[in-house]
C-alpha positions in Angstrom: 0.0 0.0 0.0 1.3 3.5 -0.8 1.8 5.7 2.2 -0.2 8.6 0.7 -3.3 6.3 0.5 -2.8 5.1 4.0 -2.5 8.7 5.3 -5.7 9.6 3.3 -7.6 6.8 5.1 -6.7 8.3 8.4 -7.6 11.8 7.3 -11.0 10.6 6.3 -11.5 8.9 9.6 -10.4 12.1 11.4 -13.0 14.1 9.5 -15.7 11.6 10.2 -15.0 11.4 13.9 -14.1 15.0 14.6 -15.2 16.1 18.1 -15.8 12.5 19.4 -12.4 11.3 20.7 -8.8 11.2 19.7 -7.9 9.3 16.6 -5.6 7.0 18.6 -8.3 6.0 20.9 -11.0 5.5 18.3 -8.9 3.5 15.8 -7.0 1.7 18.6 -10.2 0.4 20.2 -11.4 -0.8 16.8 -8.1 -2.6 15.8 -7.2 -3.6 19.4 -3.9 -1.8 19.2 -2.4 1.0 21.3 -2.8 4.7 20.4 1.0 4.8 19.7 0.6 2.0 17.2 -2.2 3.9 15.5 -0.1 7.1 15.1 2.8 5.0 13.7 0.4 3.8 11.0 -0.9 7.4 10.5 2.7 8.6 9.9 3.3 5.7 7.5 6.0 4.2 9.7 4.0 0.9 10.0 1.8 -0.4 7.2 -1.8 -1.3 7.8 -2.5 -5.1 7.4 -5.2 -6.2 5.0 -7.3 -7.3 7.9 -6.9 -3.8 9.5 -7.8 -2.1 6.3 -10.9 -4.3 6.0 -12.0 -3.4 9.5 -11.5 0.3 8.9 -13.2 0.4 5.6 -16.3 -1.5 6.8 -16.6 0.4 10.1 -16.3 3.9 8.6 -17.9 3.2 5.3 -14.8 4.1 3.3 -14.9 3.1 -0.4 -11.6 1.6 -1.3 -12.5 1.7 -5.0 -13.1 5.4 -4.7 -10.0 5.9 -2.6 -7.6 4.2 -5.1 -9.5 5.6 -8.1 -9.5 2.1 -9.7 -12.0 3.1 -12.4 -13.2 6.6 -13.2 -16.5 5.3 -14.7 -17.3 3.2 -11.6 -18.8 4.6 -8.5 -19.4 2.9 -5.2 -22.5 3.9 -3.2 -23.6 2.8 0.2 -27.2 2.5 1.2 -29.6 1.0 3.7 -31.3 -2.1 2.2 -35.1 -2.0 2.8 -35.0 -5.5 4.2 -32.8 -4.2 7.0 -34.9 -1.2 7.6 -36.5 -0.9 11.0 -39.4 1.2 9.6 -40.6 3.8 12.1 -40.3 7.6 12.3 -37.9 7.6 15.3 -35.5 5.3 13.4 -35.7 7.3 10.2 -35.0 10.6 12.0 -32.2 9.0 14.1 -30.3 8.1 10.9 -30.9 11.6 9.5 -29.6 13.0 12.8 -26.4 10.9 12.7 -25.6 12.0 9.2 -26.2 15.7 9.8 -24.2 15.6 13.1 -21.1 14.2 11.3 -21.4 17.0 8.7 -21.9 19.7 11.3 -18.9 18.6 13.4 -16.5 19.4 10.5 -15.0 22.7 9.6 -17.2 25.2 7.5 -20.0 22.8 6.4 -22.3 23.8 3.6 -25.3 22.0 1.9 -26.5 22.2 -1.6 -29.9 20.6 -2.0 -32.2 20.0 -5.0 -35.8 19.6 -3.9 -37.7 16.8 -5.6 -41.2 17.6 -4.5 -40.9 17.3 -0.7 -38.1 18.9 1.4 -38.0 16.4 4.3 -35.7 18.5 6.4 -37.8 21.6 6.1 -41.0 19.6 6.7 -39.7 18.8 10.2 -41.1 22.3 11.1 -44.5 20.4 11.0 -43.6 16.8 12.1 -47.1 15.5 11.5 -46.5 16.1 7.7 -43.4 14.0 7.9 -45.4 11.3 9.8 -47.9 11.1 7.0 -45.2 11.1 4.3 -43.5 8.1 5.9 -46.8 6.3 6.5 -47.7 6.7 2.8 -44.3 5.5 1.7 -44.4 2.4 4.0 -48.0 1.4 3.2 -48.6 2.4 -0.4 -45.2 2.1 -2.1 -43.4 -0.5 0.1 -46.6 -2.3 1.1 -45.1 -3.2 4.4 -47.1 -5.7 6.4 -47.5 -3.7 9.6 -49.4 -1.0 7.7 -51.9 -3.2 5.9 -55.5 -3.1 6.9 -55.0 0.1 8.9 -56.3 3.6 8.2 -54.2 6.7 8.8 -55.2 8.8 11.9 -53.9 11.5 14.1 -51.6 10.3 16.8 -49.6 12.4 19.3 -45.9 12.0 18.5 -43.8 10.2 21.1 -41.6 12.7 23.1 -38.4 10.9 21.8 -39.5 11.2 18.2 -40.4 14.9 18.5 -37.1 15.7 20.3 -35.0 13.9 17.7 -36.9 15.7 14.9 -36.3 19.1 16.6 -32.6 18.4 17.0 -32.3 17.4 13.3 -34.0 20.6 12.4 -31.7 22.6 14.7 -28.6 21.1 13.1 -29.9 21.6 9.5 -30.9 25.2 10.2 -27.3 25.9 11.5 -25.6 24.7 8.3 -25.6 27.3 5.5 -27.6 25.9 2.5 -28.3 26.6 -1.1 -31.6 25.0 -2.1 -33.1 24.6 -5.6 -36.9 24.4 -5.8 -39.0 23.9 -9.0 -42.6 24.2 -10.2 -43.6 20.8 -9.0 -42.9 21.7 -5.4 -45.4 19.9 -3.0 -47.7 18.8 -5.9 -47.0 15.2 -5.3 -47.4 15.5 -1.6 -50.8 17.2 -2.0 -51.9 14.5 -4.4 -50.9 11.8 -1.9 -53.2 13.3 0.7 -56.0 13.6 -1.8 -55.4 10.0 -2.9 -55.8 8.7 0.6 -58.9 10.9 1.0 -60.5 9.4 -2.0 -59.4 5.9 -1.1 -61.0 6.2 2.4 -57.6 5.7 4.0 -58.2 8.3 6.7 -60.0 7.2 9.8 -61.4 10.7 10.1 -61.6 12.3 6.6 -61.5 15.8 8.0 -57.9 15.0 9.1 -56.9 15.1 5.4 -58.2 18.7 5.2 -56.2 19.5 8.3 -53.0 18.1 6.8 -53.5 20.5 3.8 -54.0 23.3 6.3 -50.6 22.3 7.9 -49.1 22.3 4.4 -50.3 25.9 3.8 -48.7 26.9 7.2 -45.5 25.2 6.1 -45.4 27.1 2.8 -46.0 30.4 4.7 -43.1 29.5 7.0 -40.8 28.6 4.1 -41.7 31.9 2.4 -40.8 33.8 5.6 -37.4 32.1 5.7 -36.8 32.9 2.0 -37.7 36.6 2.6 -35.0 37.1 5.2 -32.5 34.5 3.8 -32.3 32.6 7.1 -33.5 29.2 8.3 -35.3 29.1 11.6 -37.8 26.8 13.3 -41.5 27.5 13.1 -42.7 29.5 16.2 -39.1 30.7 17.0 -37.6 34.1 16.2 -35.0 34.0 13.4 -31.4 34.4 14.6 -29.5 37.7 14.1 -26.7 35.9 12.3 -25.9 32.5 10.8 -28.4 30.0 9.4 -27.9 31.3 5.9 -30.5 30.2 3.4 -30.3 30.8 -0.4 -33.4 29.7 -2.3 -33.3 29.2 -6.1 -36.3 28.8 -8.4 -35.6 26.4 -11.2 -38.3 27.1 -13.8 -37.9 23.7 -15.5 -37.6 20.5 -13.4 -35.3 19.1 -10.8 -34.3 15.7 -12.0 -33.9 14.1 -8.6 -33.4 14.9 -4.9 -29.7 15.5 -4.2 -28.1 16.7 -1.0 -24.4 17.7 -1.5 -22.3 18.4 1.6 -19.0 20.2 1.5 -16.5 21.0 4.4 -12.9 22.0 4.5 -11.8 18.4 4.7 -14.6 16.2 3.4 -17.3 16.1 0.8 -19.9 13.8 -0.6 -23.6 13.5 -1.6 -26.8 11.7 -0.9 -29.3 11.0 -3.6 -33.0 10.1 -3.0 -33.5 6.5 -3.8 -36.6 4.3 -3.9 -38.7 7.4 -3.0 -37.6 8.2 0.6 -34.5 6.0 1.0 -31.1 7.3 -0.1 -27.7 6.3 -1.5 -24.4 8.0 -0.5 -21.0 8.4 -2.1 -17.9 10.4 -1.6 -16.4 9.4 -4.9 -14.3 12.4 -6.1 -15.1 12.1 -9.8 -18.8 11.7 -9.3 -18.9 14.6 -6.8 -17.1 16.9 -9.3 -19.5 15.8 -12.1 -22.5 16.5 -9.8 -21.2 19.9 -8.8 -20.6 20.8 -12.4 -24.3 20.1 -13.1 -25.6 21.8 -10.0 -23.5 25.0 -10.6 -25.0 25.3 -14.1 -28.5 24.6 -12.7 -28.1 27.4 -10.1 -26.7 29.7 -12.8 -29.9 29.1 -14.9 -32.2 29.6 -11.9 -33.4 32.7 -10.1 -32.5 33.5 -6.6 -35.7 34.3 -4.7 -34.4 34.7 -1.2 -33.6 38.0 0.5 -34.1 40.0 -2.7 -36.3 39.5 -5.8 -39.6 40.0 -3.9 -41.8 40.0 -7.0 -40.5 36.6 -8.2 -40.7 35.1 -4.7 -44.3 36.3 -4.2 -45.3 34.8 -7.6 -43.7 31.5 -6.8 -45.3 31.0 -3.5 -48.6 32.4 -4.7 -48.9 29.5 -7.2 -47.8 26.9 -4.7 -50.5 28.1 -2.2 -53.1 28.4 -4.9 -52.6 24.7 -5.8 -53.1 23.6 -2.2 -56.1 25.9 -1.5 -57.8 24.6 -4.6 -57.4 21.0 -3.5 -58.4 21.8 0.0 -61.6 23.5 -1.2 -62.4 20.6 -3.3 -62.1 18.2 -0.4 -64.2 20.4 1.9 -67.0 20.3 -0.7 -66.8 16.5 -1.0 -66.9 16.2 2.8 -70.2 18.3 2.9 -71.7 16.2 0.1 -70.9 13.0 1.9 
């Protein structure tokens, strides 16, 4: 193994574990060696064995193909197989929390996000919307057994679930982000609510109307964030500094939901996969290709945060008009029934 590759492995581990413990303690415990032995490997004085390399790559999710740049047209992704998914809202948010916490712990983190219909991180301002989205995914698309034969109904969120969601939102808000929204924003989400309404999948049909009311409140909150160019939690005053939010309007269509993260020492991206699951890579070539596309997409989009009030008002007017129209239709159908 070349020493520069070995050093790179330790640099990746340092960036992934920053703020947790010393590199010597973390790697030493994993490999059952002393901290001094870890630093000898870090400096290249001792070579990693193939067994140590295997342990490190598996434990920290390091792609050796990407590290050695074996093939520039081959990309290694990691993901959570659905068969291994413990499907509940607490588990889903916990994984989201762990990923964001690692990004936040690094120096000068930044996010670039293309929104494919539903911005899950922003939706945490109204966690009952996230609960419906996950239920719909689990029951209708994945057809998971535990959802079958059940109707969707209001339930108070467990304190643990709510607390994790608020912490995810706090971390996300604190990381500067550039986010690209298109004309299909929330249309699919609204259709999912209407689909369940027509299919009699709500135990109380009026709850479907309430979810659309929450969706309108969410859109108002997102518009307020865009107006001042800062992210903040619903019901809380925006901060005097930090939490930078740059919102782009793409007048065509976002191809997929992508979340790019960049820090001084680390970078990678998540891509929405199988609707609400995700795949992740830190492959250098793939990252650069993605950034090349995103930079062009942002250049061809309009910034509607902070300034450009006319364009911002027009964008949010049409989003709210779509939701209000569907909400009115459902209210009339409720009266007729």
